[in-house]
N, C-alpha and C positions, 0 to 999 in steps of 0.2 A: 220434248226435245229444251227443257231452258235447260238454264245453268250446260249444256255443251258445248265442245267447241272442239274445232277439227282442225291438223296444217296435213299438208303433202307437200310445200311446198318446201321438201329437208326433208325431216330424219319425220315419220309420217308418227304423230302421234293425238292426243288429244287429254282434254279437260273437262271439269267436274266441277262447276263455281269454282276453276282459276287451282285442281287440287290437279297435278296431272295425275293419268290413270295407265297405270300398268298394260297394255294391253299384250300380252304375252308372248308368244313366239313369232318368228317370223312367218309363219304358215296364216299364223290370226291375223295378224297385220296385212297380210297380202287381203285377205277374204276383207278386212275392214277397207284396205284403200279400194277393193273393184268396188262396192258398193261407195265409197264416196264419190265417187267418178262416175257414177251412174246417176245422181242426181240427183234421190228422188224416183231409178226406173229399177222396176224392177232384176233384178240376174237368175235365174235359173240355175240348182246345183250342176247342171253341165256347163253352164258357166264357171261359175268358180273354178271346178275341174281346171275349166282349160286353162286359165288363167296363172291358175299356179302352178299345172304339171306340163302347157302342152301336151305334144302330142303322143307322152311316154304316159300318163298318171299310172302309180302304183296301183297293186289289185284292188286296195279296199276303199281307194279316194271318197267313194261315194260317204260312209262313212266317214271316215277320217274332214270332209267336210263339214256333215251334220254336226261333226264333235265342236269346231271350230268356231261354230257360228255360236253356235248355245251354250262355249264358255265367252264367247263378246258380246252374246247378249245379258250373259251373267257381271260384266266389267262394265260396262256401257248403262244397264238396268235393275243393280241389282238386289230392287224389292218385288221383281218379276217370278213369278203364281209358274209352275211349271202346269204345262198344260194349258196357258192360259194366257188368249193372244197379244201378244207384245206393243204395246203406243210407240216403243223408241224402232224397232228393229223388223214388223210387220211383216204375215211369211203369209203364201197363197198357194195353194195346190204346187207346192213344192221350191216357190220361190222365191225369192230375200231384195229388201228394201228398206232403204235408211235415208226416208225424207230428212229434210234438210230449209231450217228454216237461213234467207241469203249471207248469213251476218254471222251466220256458225261454222263457214267453211273458206280458209283464205283464201283458196284459188278463185271463189268466188269474189271475194274482196276487192281482191288483183286484177279480174278481169273486166269491173266496174269503175276499178280508174282509170285502170284503160281507155276504159270505153269514152268514160267523163276526159281527159285529156284531146282525144280528140275530137270528139267536141269540141274541147274550147280550142284548139290548130283552127280548125274551122272557120271560129269565131275571131279568129283574130291576138286574141291573149294568147301568146307565146308564154311568159310568165304562169298563165294557170297551167298552161298544159305541162311545165314541167313539172310544176309542184306534184300536180297527179300522179305525172309517172314518178316522183322521187318513194310518196306514197307505195305504188301498188309493189315498185323493186321496191323498199323494205322491211314486208311482206314475206322479201328469202329468205328461208335459214340456213342455206346449202342448198349441195345438190336434190333437187326432189325425189321423191320416191325410196328413201337415202336406207337401206337395208332392204329391201324387196330389190326379189332378183326374179329371173326369167326372162322367158320373149316378150311375151306380157305386157309388162313391169318394163323394158328394155324402151318399148316402141310410148307406151305414154312419156318417161318420163326426156326421150328424144324429142318428142311434139310441145312438151313442155319447155326443156330449155327454148330451144326455139320461138318461145310467143316470149321468153326473158330476153333473148341477144334482140329482137326484134325490139322490145321496148329500148334496153340500152341503146341502141343507133337512132332511136328517134330523140330519144330524148338527147343523146351527145348533135345532134344535128340542130334540133332547136338549141340547145348549149352557145355550140358555133356563130347562128342566126345571132343569139342576142347580146353576142361581141365577148365571151366567154372562153375564148381559144388557150388561153397560156392555162387557168384550170384544168381544161379537156387533157392535157397532151401524157398526163400518169395516169387516168386510169385507161386512157384509147388504147396508150403505148401495153400494161397489163393484158386486157384483153385483145391485142391483136398476137400478142403470143397465146393468149389462149386456143383462139381460133385464126388459126394463118391462114387457113384459105375459103375466111368470108373477106370477101372482097369489099363492101361495104364498107367494113371496120376500116378497113387498110385505106379507104377515099377518106374514109371522116379524118383519120392521124396527118395524112399528107397536105389536108388544108387544115391544121390544125395548130400543127409546122407552121406551114406555111407565114400564115398570119400571124406566126412571134415571130417571124422572121428568122427562123432556120430553113429555107429553102435548100441549101447541101440535104438534111435531115431529111428530108422531105420529100426529094430523088431517091434516097438512099433509102427509106418505106417501099419505092413506089420499083427499086432493084433487088432487092429480098424477095418481095413479091411476084415479082418473076420469075424470080431463079427457086422459091418456093410450089409454085404454081408449075413452072416444068419438071422439075425433079418429081413432084407428086405424082399429076396428073398429065401430065405433058402436053398442058394447053399453057395460051401468055394468056394475061390481063382480058376482061374484055374491051368492051371500046365506051363506057362510063370511066376507067382507070385508066384509059389512055389516056381519052381525052385530058382527063384533069393530067397527069405525066407533062403533055403534049403545054398546057397552060400555063403552068408550074414551072417549067421548062423556059416556056418564053418571055418566063414574069406580067402574065398577062394582071393587069392593077384593077382590072373587074372583081379578080376573086380573093380582094383585101377586106375585111369586113368594113358593115361601115356604122355601125351603131359606136363605134371610140374609135376616134384618128390612128392613125400607126405611128406610134411616136420611135423617137430616134433613142440608139441605145447604146450604148460605149462598148467597142469590138469585143465580140470573150473573151478570156484567154487561151493560148493556144492549147489543145487535147495535151493533157499528162501521155510523155510516152517516157516512164522511168524503167519503164526492163533494162539487163543490164545483155550487155550483146549474148548473141549465141550463139552456142564450143563452135570451131571447125568441124573439131573430131570430134560431133555427137556418134554412137556406135550404137548400137540392139536399140531393144526395147520394144522392137515395131508393131506389136501385138501392145501391148502396156500406153505404149504412146496410140494406135488408132483409136484402141477403147479410149479411153479418159480423153481428147478431140472430140470421140463423139457426146460423151456426158457434157462437157463447155461448148457444143452447140448446139443440145439440140434443137427443133425448131416450137417446137410445140410442151414447154414448158410453164406453169405453173407461176412457179417459186426462183426462187438465188436458186442457183448450179455456185452446192463450193464442194472441191473436191481437193481430201488430204489425204500427200503423202506421209507414213511414216517408216523408218528404219534407221540401223544405226549410224554413226559418223564414218564418213568415206564410202557410204551408197549410191551416189549420184546423186543424189533427193534436189539441190539446187539444180544443179543441171539438167536434169529432166524438168523442172517446174520452169526453169527458163523456156529453154526448147520447146515449149507446149504453149509458153506466152507468145510467145514468135508464130506459131503455128497457126492457133487461133486469131491471134492480132484482126486480123481486118471481122472480122466478126462482134468486133467491139469497137466501133468507128471514134466512141468516144475515147479513150487513152486506153493506156495503163498506171496504175500507183502499183508499187514496187516497194517493200519494209522490208530492211535486214531487224528481225526480231530479237535474235542475240541470245535467244531461251535456253541452249547448252553451256550459255557461260554464265560465269558470276553476274552481272551485272547484265542483266536484262532487258529492253527497251518497254518504257513504259508506256502503255494505248496514248496516255493524252499529249505524249510527244508526236508518235507519229500520225493518229490522225492530224495534230497543228500541222503536221511538214504535208497531207494527203488534201487539207482545206487552202492551207499557199496556193497548191500547185492546181487547183480547180480557182483559184481568182478571190479568194476571201484576205481579204486585208488582215495585217496582226492584229489591231484597232475592235475588230468585228467577232476574232473569236474570243469564244466564252471559255470562264477559266473551268466551273465543274467535269468532269467526263460523260457526266449525263448528256451534258447540253451537250459536251463540243461528239458527242455521240450522233446525239439525235439531229445537231446539223449536218455530220456527216449524209446520212442518212434522208433528209432534205436535196442536199445537193445533188445526189446521188440518184436522186426516183425516177426522174424521166430521163436516164440514160444509160446509154448501152456498152457498161463498164470495167474493165478487168484489176482485180483486186490479186496481186501475189502478197502472198505474206510468206517466208522465208525464215525455216527455223524459233519456229513457236517452241514456248517451253510449255504453255497447257493451253483452256480451253478458253480461263479466266482471262489471257493472253489479250486471245483471237475475239471474244466475242464483239468488245464494242469496238472492234474496227470496219464490222459485217454491213456491205449495205442491206435494203429491205428490199431493195424491185425487185423483179422478176427480170430486168432486162440484164443486170449484172452478173460475174459472177468470183468465184473466190477462189483462189490458187494456197493452198499450206505447205508448207513443210515439216516438217516436226522428228526430233527421234525419238519422241516417246508420241503412244495411241493417244489424242488429244478427246480422255473419255469424257462426257457431257456434254457433244457437243455437236447437233445433226450436220453428217457430209451426206450432201447425196451416190459420191463416192469414196470408198477409205480405204486407203493400198496399202497394203504392207511394200514395202519395194523390197528385193533380193538381189545380190549379184549377178553380175551378166552373167550370161551362158558361156561355153567354152570358148564356144565360133568365134560367138560376139566377143569374149578379153582379147583372144589371141588376135581381131582385128585393130582393137582399140594402142591394145600393144605392140602389135608392126607400124601404127600410125603417127605411132609416139619415138618406137627404136629405128622404127627403119620398114617398108614392107619387105623390101624386096630380102633386106637380112633374114629377115624372121618366115618370110616363108620357106627361104633352104634351108629353112630349122623347124620345121613346123611342131613337129615331135618333142623338142627341150622345149618351145613355146607354149606347148601345151603345159609344162612340167612349171613352168617360170609361171603361169597365170592362176595354176591348179597352188601352187603352195604364197600367192598371194590372195586363194579364198578367191576368186576371180569379183574381186574387192577394186570397183573402179578407178577410188586414191592409190590405192596400194599399184594396181596395173601402173596408171599414170606411174606416178613415181620409180618406181623400176626403170619399165620404161627409157625415162627420163637419165637412168644411172645408167643406163645401155648404152642413151644417143650419146652424151656428154663423154666416154671411158671407146672409144675407138677402139682402143687395146686388148678390150676384155672380147671373148665371144662370147655366145649363146650357154658353150657349154659352161661360163665360168659365172655370171648370172644365177645361172641354176642350182653350180654346188654351191655357191654364196648362200644361197636360201636354203638347203636341205639341213641347215642345223638349227633346230628348233628352237635354240634358246637361244641365238642371235639374230635370228628370223628379222625384228619387229625390228634390230637396229640397220639391217641391210635398206630398211622400206622406209629409205630418208634422203633429201634431196636440197640441199639448202637449211632455208628453215620449216621446211614443210613433214613430218611424218605421219608415218600412222598412227603409234602410240597416241601424239599430242590430241589428234580426235577422242580416241578416244579416254580419253583422259579425262575430255566434258564430261560423255555420260557419266562416267564412273562417278567424279567429284560431285555430281549430287545424290546420291543412295545414303542411306539412312544406314546408319551403322550393322544390323541385323542385312540388311541389302545386300550390303557388303562384303560381306563373310559369306554369305551364302552364294554372291556373285564366284570368289577368290573359292574356295574351298570343293565347292561340285566342281569345279576345273580341273581335278588332276588327275582324277580316273580314268585310265583311258579305255573308255566307254563313247560308242559315238552316240550312247544320246540317253538316257536319266529317269525310269520313269517317277516318279510322286512318292508311294513309297520308300525305293531307292533310296531320292534321294533324304526323304524325311529320317533312311538310318544311317545319311552319310553325318545331318547334320542335328541329329538327334532331338526332334521333335515330333512333337503330332503331328499327320499329315492336314486335319485343317490347317493350319500355322503356317506349316509348310506352302501347301498349295496358296493360300494368299502367299507368299511372298516369292514365289517364282511366278505366278503372274502379274506380279508387279516389277519382274523384272522383264516378263516380257514386254509387259505396259510399254519402257522404257529402253527398248527393242536390243536388251542385254544378250536376252537370251527368245530364241524358237521355240514355239510348240508345233512340232510334226504331226500330229495326233493329241486327243484330249487325254491330259493323262503324262505326255513324254514330254520331257525340254531337251533340247539342244544345244551347244555353243556355233556361232560362224569359227573359223580356225580359227583365226586372228586373231579374235575377240577370248580364245581361251589361251590362247599365247601369252593373252596381255593380263588375264585372269592368271593365270598361273605366276607371272614376274610379278602383280600386286600380292599375292600367296606369299614369296619369298622375303618379300620385302616387310609385312605384316602380321605374319605368320609366324608363329615357332614352330622348330625342325619339332617336335610331336608332337601339335598341336596336324602338317600335314602327312607325318606319319601315320596318325590313324586314320585317313581316309582310305588307304586303297583298304587297309585291311578292312575295316567298318562293310564296306560295299563288298567285299571278297565272302563276307560272312556272312551280310542277304543275299546275299546269289547264292549261294552253299544252303542257304539255307529254305529258300525257294527250290531249285531242283532238289533239296531232298525231298521237300514236300511233294514234287511232280512226280517223284520218282513213285515214291509208296501212292497217288492214286491213278497213277496210270499201269503199273505193276501188283497193284491191291495185295502192294508187300508192308511188311511193313520196314523194312531196310535198317534192320537192327546193325547188318555190318556198317553202316556208315558213324561217323562222330555224332555229336551233338549240338548243331553252332551255338551262337548264344543268342543272333534275334531270330525271331520270330517266322520273319521273309514272310511273301507271297502263299495265298489258301486258296484250296483247288476244288473243287464241287464235283468234279468229275472227270476220268481218264481224258476223253476229246479236252477240258478245258487246258488242261495239267502240259499235252502235246500241244498244243495249240501254246502255249508261254513257253517251253523251249523253242517251237521253232522261231516263235520272233525274236526271242534276247537268246538263239546264239553268236552272235558276234561279241554281242556285248559279255555271254559266259568266255570264249574262246579268250577277249581280253584282259579278263581279271585274273583269270589263269594264267593268260602270258604275266599279267605285268607281277604277278607273285613269283613268276619261276625268280624275276628279277629284283624280289625284294630281301627282307630276310629268312631264316630257317624255319624260324613259326610258321611263315603264313602256304606253306609245301605243301602240309599235310592234311590242307584244306583245302587247295590248290586241286591234291590228287582226291579228295572224295567227291569235292563237285560233279571233277573227272567223270567217276564213275556214279554218279547218278540220273548222267545223259546217256546210261545206254538204253534208255525205250525210244530213243530219239533216235538212237545208232541204227536200230530196227528198222526206222523208218523211210533206211535206205539213200538219207539227203545228208549236205553238208559235213560226207564223209573226210573230203581233204581237209574242211576246218578241226577237226578234230582231231586227224591225221597231224597234222603240224602242229595243233597246243599241245598234242600227248608226248611228241616227242619233243617241245621244251621241257616239260616236268621229266620225264624222263631223264632226262640230258641235266639240268637242274640238280635232282636227286642227286644222281653218281657225284657231279663237284661238291653236294656240302653234305655227301654221306650219309644217304636220308631210304634205309630201305625200304620202308613203308610205302610212303610214297612212292620211289620208283616200280616197286611190285604192281602198286594201284595201275600206275600210269602205264608200268608194263601189257597190262592184260588188258584195260582198256584199249592199247596198239592191236594185241593181237588180234581183242575180235573186229577192232575198223580194218588191220588189213583178210579176214580173211571174209569182211560184206563185202571189198572191191575183187575175190575169189587171186588173193596175193598168199596164196598156200605157203614154202616157202617160207618167205618174211613173216608169216601170223606162228607157224610153227616154231621159229625160235626162238620171238619175242615171250611166246606162250613157256615154253621151257624156261627161260631168264628168268620166267616169270615165278614159273615154282621154286626151282632153286630162293630166290632172292625172297620170296614166302617163306621158305622153309628158315630163314636166318633171322627174318622181322618177326616168326611168332605169329602172319600173318595165312591164318589157317583158310577164314571163310574166302581169302584173292585165291589160296590155295587150292583149293577142291573150285573155283571158278577156271582156273585155267588149265587144271585139270581137263575140266569137260572142253574145258576151249581145245585142248589136243585130239582130243577124243572126234569132236566135230569134225579136225583138221586131216584125220589118219581116213574117219569115214568117206571126207570127199578125196582123200587118196586108194578108196576101198579096200585099202588095210581091215578088216573088218574083225577080226579078231583081235587088234591092236587099240581097236574104237572102245571097241565093248572092257575089254582091260580097265582103259580110261574112264573109264563113263559109271565103271563099278565101284573102281576107286575115291574116285570124285561122291558118289552120291552118299559112302561108306560116312568120308568127311564131313558132309553135310549130316548125316542122320546122329556121328557122333556132338556138333554145333548143336542141334537140334533147334536144325529152320529147316523145316516140312516145305518148305516155296525151291528151297538149292537142289533138296533132296527129289525133288516131282522134278526139278526142271531139267536132273541130270538122269532118271529114269524113263522119262520119253525118250531121249536119246540112246540109251539104251535100249531100249524098245525096235526103236530102229534098227542096231546094231545086228538084235537078234535073229529079227525078220531076214536080214541079209546073208545070216550065219541059216540061216531055215532052222530056227527052236522058234519054234511057233506061240508054243505053246507060254514061254517063257519070254517074247514079245509081248506074246495080249498080258500074260498079265501084268507085266513091268509100266504098258500104257493105259492098265485101269487103274493100277495103283494108283498110278503118278496122278490121274484124271479127276479120283476118289482124294486127295490128297490136296491137289491147287483146291476142289470146290470146300472141304472141309477148315479151309482159308479167308475162305470168298472173295478167293482171288482170278475173276474174271477172265484177265488175258489168262494168267496161266492156264486155266482151267481149257481156253480154245486153242492154245498150243497142246497141251494134250490130248485136244482132239483132231487135232492135224496128225498128227501123228498116229491116235489109235486110226484113224482115215489110211494112212498109208499103208500100216497094219495090214489092215484088213483088206486095202486094194488086192496087197503082192501075196494073200491070200487068196489071192481067186474070188471075193467078196467086194465086189465095186457096189455092189450093192448099199449094203450097210455104211459102205464106208460113203457116200455120199452125202446122206443125211449129215454125220460129223463134220463136211467139206464145208457147209453150205450153216451149219451153223458157223463155223468159226473165223467165216468171211465174214460177215454180218461182224462179230468184234471188230476183227481187224478192220474192214471200211471205216467203223463206227469213231475208231481212236486212231483215223490217220497210220497204221502202223499198212507202206507200203509194199514194203518188203517180206512182211508175211502176207500181203494182202496175195504179192505176185509168185508166190511161191506152193499158195492156196491153191490156187487157180491152174496152176500146171497140172498139180496133181488132179481135181477136178476132169480135168482133160482126160488125163491118162484112164480114171474112170469108167470117164463114159465111152471112150476108145473101148476099156475092155469091157462092158457090158453092151459093143453092139449099135452105142449109139453117134456116132461121127462125127454130125450137123452139129450136134451138142459142144460135142468135141472143139468144130474148127471155132464155134465161137469163144469159147473157156482160152484154151491157145494163145488167140485174136487180143485177148483181156491184157494174159499173161505178158504176152509181146509187148504190149503197147507201154505196159507201166514198168517194164527190163526195160529200155528206152528211154521211159523220162527220167528213172532215177537214175541213168547209169549203169545199170546191173547185167557187165558185160556178161559173166558164166549164166544167169538168169535168163538171157538174150538168144541163148545159143540154145540153153535148153528147152522154152517156149520154141523157138525154131522147127525143132527137133521134134518134138511133140502135134505141132501144127504141121511140119509136111507127114506125117505118119496119118493126122485124120482128115487130112486134104486126099491124100493115098486113097486112104477106106472108101471116101467120101466119092470118088469114080472120077478126084480130078489128082491125075501122076502125076502129072507135067510141074502144074506150081508144087504142089508135095518136093517132088525133084530138089528146084528151084529153093525150101525153104531149106532141105538138107547140108542146100551147099550153102549156105549162106551162112547156116548153124556148123559147120568142118569149117571157117572160114575163123568163126570167133577161136571154138573149142581150142583150134591149131594157136593162133595169138597168143595166147593162154596159157598153152601148155598142157592143157586139162585131157583127161585119162576121157573123156566120154569122146574126142575127137574120134577112135577108134571103131567107140560104134556108127556114130556117125554116116563113119565110111563103109561099113560092110553097107549100112539101108542102101548105100546110093552104089557098092554093087551087087544085092541083089535088085535093084528099083529095075524095072525097064528100061530102058533106050526111050528116051523124048521121043514124040511122032512129029 
């Protein structure tokens, strides 16, 4: 063992001749730890397994232990030859040992020094005892057995930590006996924070403070101890601490130290109380305040608490900080320091001046103030080392401005506010402060403008605070304007805020404006940051993705991300999700105003076109991925757009971006004519999402905007494409007459514009409407015409889609062979194009035809195959169609129970996507399935619901359901 040395009073480590050894995995270190703590006694393999894994060892624990021992042996005795007896770690009968000279293990040395200290104390030599204790404690390098996990290790760790605490208590007791009370206060204060339930430490701290002439603080320690013990354990302090408290309270002179005379000292300066007054109308933030108060008053902390609050100007950071300061001030009896750092302005406060003001408040005369910043900072930390003080630093510029102002002791806490995130400064709790929620904003508005006035017109008040972006400063200013103008009504102020171009001008009272506070943050931006901040605010989108922003700015994505993240750090942008960015509503208006001042009209006009083209390129890519189609009928965008690896990914993107897609299309209708055809093609790219049955209302309104704009600008191409999509949307909502009118107009407009693809799509759509009206001859004719146009265009996908519909119409006309031939040809065309979605649609119709021919067993496999595709791609409407047809096939095959299950699924989806016609259809087949399953009353109830749905829609299917009800037996 010569040359080997080990440590367990910290991280488990080993050295040979002064060179540290690599001990390997945590499990190997754990094996070594067990052997070290055995002090040369043997440990069996079972002992090692129990120490490593407790009651739940892995299946091959024994082999693992042998491996760990073997590897350790290679580290500790590198020259060891296999199968020879080890001199370092001998084994016998499956047991292992690690015999050590006493000087080889830090724990043994620690225990020897403790014994020496005790012997010196008994001999009446406190100086030697204190020296031995310090030597013992110097052997510690942190938490014992650090990095070793498990119940066994935790038990050993607790035992070792108890030995260290006992040694510390003994040392501080000797320090107090030998007249070193003042030197002991800081260390005892830190220890009591780390171990708040240890009464011996608390008593030593009380005695040390009392002997330093700080009787009130000594009594405060007792009060805090009693509070902690009652809160945590439900008990009062023990008799020793209680007796000490009573003696201090009585001014017992026998407690005074006898080794040095108690000196008279000048009265200390009053405790600083620099917090500004709390606002009387502080509103909301209940959860936030509770969380931050808990952080600032945590009893078991071992380091100084730093709470950082960042947010845009006007969000209420200072108000919150001051309110928090008052809420926790009783926990910081030594006082509160406050400084305005002016970080958002052009002249931020220098740390030297701030520290100088703090030190003067702490009683340091000017002549004793050092000049260098480092020395001032060190003196501040010294002055605060044994105090419990709150430091509030308002409006910090950055971490460099704050860092020299921080105390160093665990008894202090710091609360910092800033517009930018303090990158590079460790904070116990970092908070990005948002605006108030609606109810909180209305409450604040009412407290300023008049509570009764606001409560009487709460809906209008909600509009007002929404126009204020729920920003507290804006709410206060608007509330103050209303309060000072008694002739104004709530409707007056709400109306004045509706004009976005003038909204910021309305947020002014006296010299207070919202724009002014935004100007401070904007004025700190570099040119590229400012340009990005201005231009990205111009599109009418809810938020912007990273790649969309890169398209707008004309920059690579990685450079764009750095730029946008810097704006997030400055609280000028928000990031609701990774890679997505948005503005606070008022900041967006401010940014647009800056764009009007600093960017040319051409630069501003280019932004809507760039983002429209990006979204069109992305939607076109999504259409191609979702439909497995080339999308040749769509124009070619300038941008590349987002690309997609699967239909699922494409549909998820379309779903997530719906609001933005509709917004850029709507914006294009208000712009120049050149962007209108791009908007129309973007709409046409959304067809896969429309078949999911979601967002139909949004798509309808957007399509109508394009149709109206195309009429105004005399652009038949755009009108035809938007009109076709509108017809598709109306059909999805089973508004058949409106759908037919839109599609007929589209056919006429497409003939004028020469848009043969849209003409064919509209003819196919007219066939679908005729089919729903049970006009099967007309439907067959329309489908045939559409299929012929697509064939002439060389569009196999379009032709195949029409053939699936033609097959359905032929089946209803009892032209079974034509129906089967058309359906099989459709499936062949889709598969030839590699269109999984198209093939799924063809299989669905092929199943329907086979079922209608009385061959349900052949139909069901087709349904199951296409159902898997529709489910995986989120095509909820098509999934619904397939489920109710599966129910019909199972009914025809004599399996009503299976039919019930599929019909119930179809019904749930129809209600989920608000597909009323589908709901009626699912109720109809569910009623039949329940009746055949022996539950006629339940079946009748379904038919009654279905009849109500169909009658409300004016659907011919109502007659079929009425017939079922007429033939059904009376309810039991």
